[in-house]
Structures are given as structure tokens and as C-alpha cells.
C-alpha positions in Angstrom: 110.1 72.2 99.7 113.3 71.1 98.1 115.3 73.3 100.5 113.5 71.7 103.5 114.0 68.2 102.2 117.7 68.6 101.8 118.2 70.3 105.2 118.5 67.0 107.1 121.5 65.9 105.0 123.5 69.1 105.1 124.4 71.8 107.6 121.9 74.7 108.1 124.4 77.2 106.8 125.0 75.2 103.6 121.3 74.7 103.1 120.7 78.4 103.6 123.4 79.4 101.1 121.9 77.0 98.6 118.6 78.9 98.9 120.4 82.2 98.3 121.3 81.1 94.8 118.1 79.2 94.0 115.7 80.8 91.5 112.7 78.9 92.7 111.9 81.9 95.0 111.2 84.2 92.1 107.5 84.5 92.8 107.6 87.2 95.4 104.2 88.8 95.5 102.9 86.8 98.5 106.2 86.9 100.5 106.1 83.2 101.3 107.0 81.9 104.7 110.5 80.4 104.5 111.7 77.2 106.3 113.4 77.9 109.6 116.7 76.6 108.4 117.1 79.3 105.7 117.4 82.3 108.1 120.8 81.5 109.6 122.3 82.7 106.3 121.0 86.2 107.2 122.1 86.3 110.9 124.8 85.4 113.2 124.3 83.9 116.7 126.6 86.6 118.2 124.3 89.3 116.9 120.9 87.9 117.7 120.6 89.3 121.3 121.6 92.8 120.0 119.0 92.6 117.2 116.3 91.6 119.7 117.3 94.7 121.8 117.2 96.9 118.6 113.7 95.6 117.7 112.5 96.5 121.2 113.7 100.0 120.7 111.9 100.1 117.3 108.7 98.9 118.9 108.9 101.6 121.6 109.6 104.4 119.1 106.6 106.4 117.8 107.6 107.7 114.4 104.2 109.4 114.0 105.0 111.8 116.9 108.7 112.2 116.2 109.9 115.5 114.8 111.3 115.4 111.3 114.7 116.5 112.5 115.6 118.4 109.4 114.2 121.3 107.4 111.6 120.4 104.8 110.2 121.7 101.6 107.5 120.5 99.2 108.8 118.2 96.5 106.2 119.1 93.9 107.5 121.7 91.5 111.0 121.6 93.0 113.8 122.7 90.7 117.6 122.6 91.0 117.7 126.3 91.9 115.0 126.1 94.6 116.5 123.0 96.2 120.0 124.4 96.1 118.8 127.6 98.0 117.0 125.4 100.4 120.0 123.2 101.2 122.4 126.2 101.4 120.5 127.4 104.5 120.1 123.9 106.1 122.5 122.7 108.8 124.8 120.0 107.4 123.3 120.7 104.0 120.6 118.3 105.1 117.0 118.7 104.1 113.9 116.7 103.1 111.7 117.1 100.0 108.3 115.9 101.1 105.7 114.2 98.9 107.8 114.5 95.7 106.7 111.1 94.3 104.2 108.3 94.9 105.3 105.7 97.4 105.3 102.1 96.0 103.4 99.1 97.3 105.1 96.1 98.7 103.4 93.8 96.3 104.7 95.8 93.3 108.3 95.9 94.8 108.4 92.2 95.6 107.1 91.2 92.2 109.3 93.6 90.2 112.5 92.7 92.1 112.1 89.0 91.3 111.3 89.5 87.6 114.9 88.7 86.8 117.6 87.0 88.8 120.4 89.6 89.6 123.4 89.3 91.8 123.4 91.4 94.9 125.3 91.9 98.2 124.1 91.8 101.7 126.1 93.3 104.6 125.7 94.1 108.3 126.4 97.8 108.0 129.6 97.8 110.0 132.8 99.3 108.6 135.4 98.2 111.2 136.9 95.3 109.3 137.7 96.8 105.9 141.5 96.7 106.0 143.3 99.7 104.8 140.1 101.9 104.4 138.9 102.7 107.9 141.7 101.3 110.2 143.0 104.8 110.7 139.6 105.8 112.3 138.8 102.7 114.2 142.4 102.3 115.4 142.4 98.5 114.8 141.5 96.2 111.9 139.1 94.2 114.0 138.0 96.6 116.7 134.5 95.4 117.3 132.6 92.3 118.4 130.6 92.5 115.2 133.1 92.9 112.3 132.0 93.7 108.8 130.2 90.7 107.3 129.0 90.3 103.7 127.4 87.5 101.7 126.3 87.3 98.1 122.8 86.5 96.9 120.4 87.1 94.1 117.2 89.1 93.7 115.3 85.8 93.6 116.4 85.3 97.3 114.9 88.6 98.5 111.8 86.8 99.5 113.8 84.7 101.9 115.6 87.8 103.3 112.4 89.8 104.0 110.8 86.7 105.6 113.6 86.4 108.2 113.4 88.3 111.5 116.3 89.4 113.7 118.7 89.6 110.8 121.5 92.1 111.1 122.0 92.2 107.3 120.6 94.7 104.8 120.8 94.7 101.0 122.9 97.5 99.6 124.0 97.8 96.0 126.1 100.7 94.7 127.4 101.1 91.2 131.1 101.9 90.9 133.8 101.4 88.3 134.6 98.0 89.8 130.9 97.0 90.1 130.0 94.1 87.8 127.0 92.9 89.7 124.2 95.3 88.6 124.6 96.9 85.2 120.9 97.8 85.0 120.7 101.2 86.5 119.4 103.0 83.5 117.0 100.3 82.2 113.4 99.5 82.6 114.4 96.5 84.7 115.1 96.2 88.4 116.4 98.5 89.9 116.5 101.0 87.1 112.7 101.3 86.9 112.6 102.3 90.6 114.6 105.4 89.8 112.3 106.2 87.0 109.3 106.1 89.4 111.1 108.8 91.5 112.1 110.9 88.5 108.5 110.8 87.2 107.3 112.6 90.4 110.2 115.1 90.2 110.5 115.9 86.5 112.4 119.2 87.0 115.0 117.4 89.1 115.2 114.2 87.1 118.3 115.1 85.1 120.1 116.5 88.2 119.4 113.5 90.4 120.6 111.2 87.7 123.9 113.1 87.6 125.5 111.3 90.5 128.4 109.0 90.0 127.3 106.2 92.3 123.6 105.1 92.2 122.3 103.1 95.2 119.6 100.5 95.8 118.8 99.7 99.5 116.5 97.2 101.1 116.4 96.9 104.9 114.4 94.7 107.2 113.0 96.2 110.4 115.7 96.8 113.0 118.6 96.6 110.5 121.0 99.5 110.3 124.2 101.0 108.9 126.9 102.4 111.2 128.5 105.8 110.8 130.4 106.4 107.6 131.0 109.2 105.2 131.2 109.9 101.5 130.1 112.6 98.9 126.9 114.6 99.0 123.9 112.3 98.6 120.2 112.1 97.9 118.1 109.1 98.9 114.4 108.5 98.0 112.4 106.2 100.3 110.0 104.2 98.2 108.4 102.2 101.1 108.8 102.0 104.9 110.2 104.5 107.5 113.8 105.1 108.2 115.7 107.2 110.8 119.0 108.8 109.8 121.6 109.9 112.4 123.6 112.8 110.9 126.7 114.3 112.5 128.8 117.4 111.7 131.8 116.7 109.4 134.1 117.8 112.2 132.9 114.7 114.2 134.0 112.2 111.5 136.6 110.4 113.6 134.5 110.4 116.7 131.3 109.2 114.9 133.1 106.5 113.0 134.6 105.1 116.2 131.3 105.4 118.0 129.5 103.3 115.4 132.3 100.8 114.7 134.4 100.3 117.7 134.3 97.6 120.4 131.4 99.2 122.2 129.3 99.9 119.1 125.8 98.4 119.2 124.8 95.7 116.8 122.2 98.1 115.4 122.1 101.9 115.3 118.4 101.5 116.2 119.5 101.3 119.9 120.0 105.1 119.6 116.3 105.7 119.0 115.9 106.4 122.7 118.5 109.2 122.5 121.3 110.1 120.2 124.8 109.3 121.6 125.9 112.9 121.3 123.8 116.1 121.4 125.5 117.3 118.1 124.0 114.3 116.2 120.7 114.9 114.6 118.0 112.2 114.2 116.0 112.7 111.0 112.9 110.7 110.3 112.3 109.8 106.6 108.9 108.7 105.4 107.8 107.1 102.1 107.7 109.7 99.4 110.5 111.7 101.0 113.8 112.5 99.4 116.6 113.2 101.8 119.7 115.3 100.9 122.8 115.8 103.0 126.2 117.3 102.3 129.6 115.8 101.7 131.6 114.5 104.6 128.6 114.2 106.9 128.9 111.1 109.0 125.6 109.3 108.9 124.0 106.1 110.2 120.6 104.6 109.6 117.9 102.5 111.3 115.0 100.9 109.5 111.7 101.2 111.5 110.0 98.8 109.1 110.8 97.0 105.9 112.3 99.9 103.9 113.0 100.1 100.1 114.9 103.1 98.6 117.1 104.3 95.8 119.4 107.3 95.6 122.9 108.4 94.5 126.1 109.6 96.0 126.3 112.8 93.9 129.9 113.6 94.5 131.8 116.6 95.9 131.2 120.3 95.7 133.2 123.4 96.7 130.3 124.1 99.1 129.2 122.1 102.2 125.9 121.4 100.5 124.9 119.9 97.2 124.8 122.7 94.6 122.4 121.1 92.1 123.0 123.8 89.6 126.5 122.6 88.8 128.2 119.3 88.1 129.8 117.6 91.1 133.3 116.1 91.2 134.0 112.5 91.9 136.7 113.5 94.4 137.4 116.5 96.7 138.5 119.6 94.8 
């Protein structure tokens, strides 16, 4: 109510940013309806038409009938040796462990994420405006109508985020040597306890999965996406929701990066649900309880078919094109 009362005396953007840092939204279990003037913090007028188009593609896509798009194996009883053999025979080193852990309910996720106020970052999943990092691929520092956009918030504001439709932002937190926002990865607090839920279902893989150098927490509203980018071999466990991954061969890195981040790139990768932009790109459907693996240097993009929560890790780099879970990865190419 306080946010609504002050909205008449300040701009919608300032009012929205005020709510981002407010702790009064901590009680998340009921996902309260947010005042209309809060949502502009999570969207841009230039992206709204594109997001409406993306949401239409999501509504028309039947995930229940869609092929998995990648080899699968049972998660129960999986070991580093069996998963390594499985990934060695999989194209792009990409495969899915099915039913390895128990999916989590939204009520639990909402309540647990708001138990403490933690800093977080939200971004629109585009990589075209990171000067010095991707300019060589996109050919220009601002080569898209929707350049990279980021805002800061807190876990207490996740209720506002999930209540807003047509947002082009998703929550993505990755630990690195420079990351001072989320030092709670190994604890019983958010998001560390979410990793422990995954490890509990995959006890023989727990130590191996925790070996990665960059743990990840991701929360995506329906229709939000991440454009093509690359990094080390990765695993990602979907705790809740349904997500589509677009995976390209490493040899298409420059092409895929430009495809997802240049001037003609869609606002959301969900526009590719009707058909991948290149026949060499695979569309992989990930469902709750699935753990997806893919190899280093694989360009990948995502589309959230519904509110999707997940954790994972960028494991690092291996001498092989797939993640060899029987050995320690390197933080850089060998």
C-alpha cells in the first residue's frame, strides 16, 4: 500500500525501483498482486510488443507432445562413470538425466527465497552491449534494438517480479571471483539449500556436481529468455517449470551469437519455438526433475514456457567435447 500511495508523487520508474529494495514484500507464499506501477521496473516499452509475440508462441507450443530433443537416461542411481559414458556418445555432449530429484512446489520456492533479503541481478538475456567481451562476434558495441539491460534487486522483490507479465527480464545469479552479491551457495539458506535438494536425489553425483567453479541460480517468468552465448561445460537442474534450450554446435559460435544478439534478433528466443532458425540447432525440452548437461563451447539459448526455477553450475573445461565427470575440470581452456 505504501508503494501505491507514493506513486502519485513520483515517477512510475522511481516508484518501481523503490519497491525493488523494499523488504515489505518478504511474505511470498501467496504471490500477492502487485500495483500496476511496479511492473515498469521489469520491462521496457520497446520490448513489450516483442514479449507479447513471444508469449503467443509459448501458448501455441505443446510441450507435452514435443520431443525431448536430446538423449536421456534415468537419474536414479546415476554415477560419474555412467553419466560420462552417456555424455561421450551424445551429440554436443548434451543429455538429460530424467527424474533424478523431486521437483519443488511454488509455495516452498516463494517462501524460501524470501526468508532473507539477498541482493540479486536481473537482466534481459542479451549480450550485445557488453563492451570488450562480445563486440568481436556481434560486430558492433550496440548492434541490436534491445541492448543488454540489467537492474539490481533483492530476493524480497521476487514476488513483484513473478507477478509482472510481459517482462523481458530474468533473474540470473552466478558466483565468480568478483561476485559479492550471493556468498550463500554452500549454506542451508537461499539458494544453497536448493542445491542440496538436487544433491539429495542424486547422492552418487553430489560431489561431482558441486565441483563446478561457477554455481548458478536462475528464475524466469514465462516468455523470458536468454540469447545465444557460450562458456564451459554445464549442468542445470530444473526445480520447477518447463524450459526449452536451443543448442548449436561449437563451430556455429559466431553465427549463433550474431543470430541471437544482432539487430534482427528477437526480443525473446521463444519466437523460435515454431522452428529453429537453423537446422543444425537442436531444441531440447527440459521438464521439472530433469538435469541437463552440455559440453564446453556449445552456443545455447533458452525460453521459459512457464515460471521456471533452477540451479546448476558451469563446471569448467575438459580435454574432451563433453563433461568428463570422472576428472576435475579446468577453469580455462587447456
